[in-house]
C-alpha positions, 0 to 999 in steps of 0.5 A: 605605263611600263612602271605601273605594269612592273611594279603590278608584277612586282606587287603580284609575286611579292603577294604570291611568295608570301602566301606560300611562305605563309602556306608553308609556315602552317603546314610546318606549325600543324606538324609540330602543333600535332607532334607536340599534342602527341608527345612521344608518338610517331607523326605521320602526314598524309597527302590523300591525293598523291599517297605521300607520307611523311613520317617523323623520326620518332614514328621512325624511332617506334619501328626501328627504321632509318631514313630512307627504308620506307617508301614515303607512300600510304601503300609502302605503309599499308604492307607493314600492318599484320594480314590479320588487321589489315582489313579492319584498319583499311575499313576504320580509315574510309569509314571516317574518311567517307564521313561515316565516322567523326573522328579516326582511330584504330588498332593494329599490328605493325611490323618493326625492322628486326622482325617483330609486331608492334601494337599501334593506336593511329589516330588522326584528322582531315586539315584540308578538303578541296571545294567539294568537300574531299579530302586533301590532306591527313595528319595523324600519330601513331602510338605504340600500345604493345604494353597494353595489349599484352596486358589486356591479352594476359587479363583474357587468358586469365579470365578465359583459358586455364593455368596449368594445362593451358585449355579452355576454362568452364567460363570460355567452354561455356561460351563456345558451346553457347555458340556452336549451339546457335550454329547447330540450330542453324544447321541441323547438325547435333553436337556431343558433349564428352564428360571426363573425369580421371580415375583415382587421381586424387590417389596419385596427386597425394602419394607423388604432391601437387607438382607432380599432379599438375604435371599429369594433368599438362599430359593429359591435355596434351593427349586429349587434343591430338584425339580430337579435330582441330576445331572441336574444343577441349577444356579443363572444368577443374580439378581433373575433370575436362570436356570435349565438344565435338561438333558436326558429329552426325551419329554414334559411329562418328563419335566411338572411334574418338572415345576409344582413341582417349581410352588407348592413348591413357593405356600408355604409362605418363612419365614424369620426371622419371616417375611412371604413372598409371591412369585412367579416366571415364567419360560420359557422353550427351548429345545435343540435341537428343539430350538436351537442348540447354547446355546446363542440361547437357552438362549434367547428362553427361556427368551421369554418364561419366559416373555411370562408367565409373560405377561400371567399373571405370576406364570406359565410356557411357552414353547418357540414358533416361533411366540415369535421370532418373537414378539422379534423382533417387540419389538427389533425394537419398543425399538430402535425406541422409543429411538428417538421419543420423540425428533423426536417430534413423540408422540401426545396426543389425549383426551376423554371427561369425562361427568357429567352423571347428567348434559351431562356437560364435564369438565373432560378428560383425556390425552392418548399418540399416537406414530406417528411412521414414517413407521409403523403409529400410534402406539397403547400405548398397545405396546410401554408403557410396553416397555417404562416401561422396558427400563425407557423411560417412565420417559422422555415419561411420563414428556412430556405427563404432558407438554403437558397436562398442556399447554392444560388445560390452554388454555381450563380453559380461557374458562372453569375455572374447566377444568380439565385433567387426567394423567395416572403416572406408577408406574415407575414414582413413583419409579424413582429419583425425580432429574431426571425429571420434579417436576410436582407440581412446574410446575404447580405453575410456570404457576399460575396454581391451583392443581385441574386442574390435576387428576393423575390416578394410578393403584392399583398395585402401592398401593400395593407396598405404599412404603414409596416413593410412600407415600410421593408423593400421599401426596404431590399431596394432599396437593397442590391440585392435585386428585387423581383416581384409573384406573380399580377398581376392577380388581387388588387387596384388593381395600377397604383398599386403599380406606380408607388408602390413599386420593383418589378422584376418583374410575374409573371402569373398563370397563371389568365391564361396557361393560357386564352390563344388568337389573339384571347381576352380573356385574350391581351389582358389578357396583352397590356395588362399587358406593355405597362404593365409596360414603359412603367413600367419593369418586367420580365414574367414568364409563369407558367404556360406548358404549350404551345407555343402559349401561348408563341408568342403570349407570346414575340409579346406581348413577354413577357420571361420564362416559366415552366411545364411546357413548360419543367420541372415544380418539381425537386430541386436536383441534377435542376434542374443537369443540366437547367441544364448540358445546357441550357448544353452545348446553347446552346455547341454551336449556338453560340447 
């Protein structure tokens, strides 16, 4: 019995030791099998009951730790998880352990020994449960996915952020605006949208180069961000256009200080690598839900308000109104109709005489375009010329005006050899590629006409932006004998400098001065000063807008060379102008003058 008893205990002990060895072998086999399957990954083995964790050498190598630097518990590991990622990592773990998910996987950032963060993909499985099915042991891997995450972040930034200013781009702006509208519907609050466009950005971009233009856009973005709250959205829509979403502003009194602050910020000079630049911005404002409930409608309305700000002189803000919608529809219809007007022969040239005041002779006229619209009748140039300039249609229209005027001057020069027609040339025409429109000098030469048969009228604004291309064209006109006049003189910029710098033949005093002159008036003093200054510089002067004999007498007394206005004639068709010209010539010959 004693022998049997000893034998029993010996066998039992042997079996128990065998089972323990087998269990140990199974554990090792599981660990290394898993490590082998996840080659290059860090392995972890978690005792769910005791919270003890085994971390492989590769795991520690990934994050820069060495033995004994980390407490071997899951709790210590969780302290390394980025605070922004901890909650969803725990949720992923519990969802798997509780059976709500079939597999365990979670992505989060983990703190490395050097203080940096690495994006980690954690995967695992339960390999042991108790009789009630509760997890006892879980084994898994950590994979460094930082490179993939950085690539995804870069793709996201490319898709959602502007690469020059680092502001939200159009895609992200639209998404955020949609989210703000949903929030506003829940909270019953309004949203203010600002649409901004830099004034004359193209001129700065073309003059200083695109690199400097990009620096200006970056500086613009920085200034805009300082003008709004942290939870507002500033976005670059493209080109020099920006938008701002102002949420939870309940009245106009809250919006206007922000808009004015933006204008004030832009009043400060921009220092771009030592180049001092001044630029302003025009702001259009629409409000949800008053001006629309859809993003595209609010954008369109804010855009229209922005153009209204530009039309009123730029460097200001303007709210959207219902009238703008009507005006925008009118412009759209005019723009559509304008595209076919040239081919349909709907344009007409009218001529207004320019009278030599000393003699009363008419040997100059200004060609003025009119649009004979099939439904609207005669459309004023003030309505369609800005559209033509904005769309680029002014190039073809301007060439047509020139060709028609040249044909007309050929006829009139047959009777009056020194006759000259003045033609307005838009800044847009100066900036266009000569390959794609009529070469005016060559056309004159092909008809055997001298250059002085044509005078080109330009604005002071063109000279403000006198780039190499503009200067080259002005020089070529001068060499060909084509004369140049500055139109609306005195209403624009620092004109004295331009008169000295460029080959200008005529100065045209704007009608805003001549229409208000009377003895001892300030406008008369200005007219006298302009005339004296122009004569000192060898230029002749044309006064526009003469409507009364009194105005004419004062201008003649001041020494003005030429006059133009309703006192002599309104703009009239070519046939009527011929009648006026021959009648006046006949009267002169009969009186012996």
